[in-house]
C-alpha positions, -999 to +999 in steps of 0.1 A: -001+001+001+011+038-001+029+053+020+004+079+033+027+106+041+038+107+006+001+111-008+001+136+017+028+156-002+018+146-034+001+178-058-035+172-075-020+166-103+004+139-097-024+126-071-052+116-107-021+105-126-016+082-098-054+071-097-058+066-138-033+043-138-049+023-111-073+022-131-060+018-163-046-020-149-079-025-131-098-021-167-072-045-183-089-074-164-061-097-162-040-085-131-045-111-094-073-106-073-049-098-041-031-068-063-064-059-078-076-051-042-046-032-036-047-009-064-081-005-050-071+002-017-042+024-034-071+043-057-095+046-032-069+069-011-058+087-042-096+098-047-101+108-011-069+130-010-079+143-043-118+153-030-103+169+002-080+187-020-111+200-040-128+209-009-094+233+004-096+245-028-135+254-030-132+274+006-106+291-009-126+301-036-158+313-015-137+341-008-122+367-028-105+400-021-124+430-020-107+462-033-105+472-004-085+442+013-121+431+032-127+389+024-164+390+005-183+357-005-172+345-039-201+349-067-203+342-099-226+370-119-242+357-151-252+380-177-292+388-187-302+381-218-318+413-216-281+429-216-271+420-249 
């Protein structure tokens, strides 16, 4: 199984590449059962880490700096069809 400390230091992109690699190996179908279970467990750990990193970024994006330096909730303003 992968080292959790190593996983924590991985970037999101590295974790996604690792996850894609495990999925690819499992999709081949000729992996011994024990190895398939190991790939699945490692993939789940990477998936959890990616999810946590995405949640952290989402929280960071919830706040942006205003011109006066105060934090404000982030919201996307959609254009009204009538303004075109």
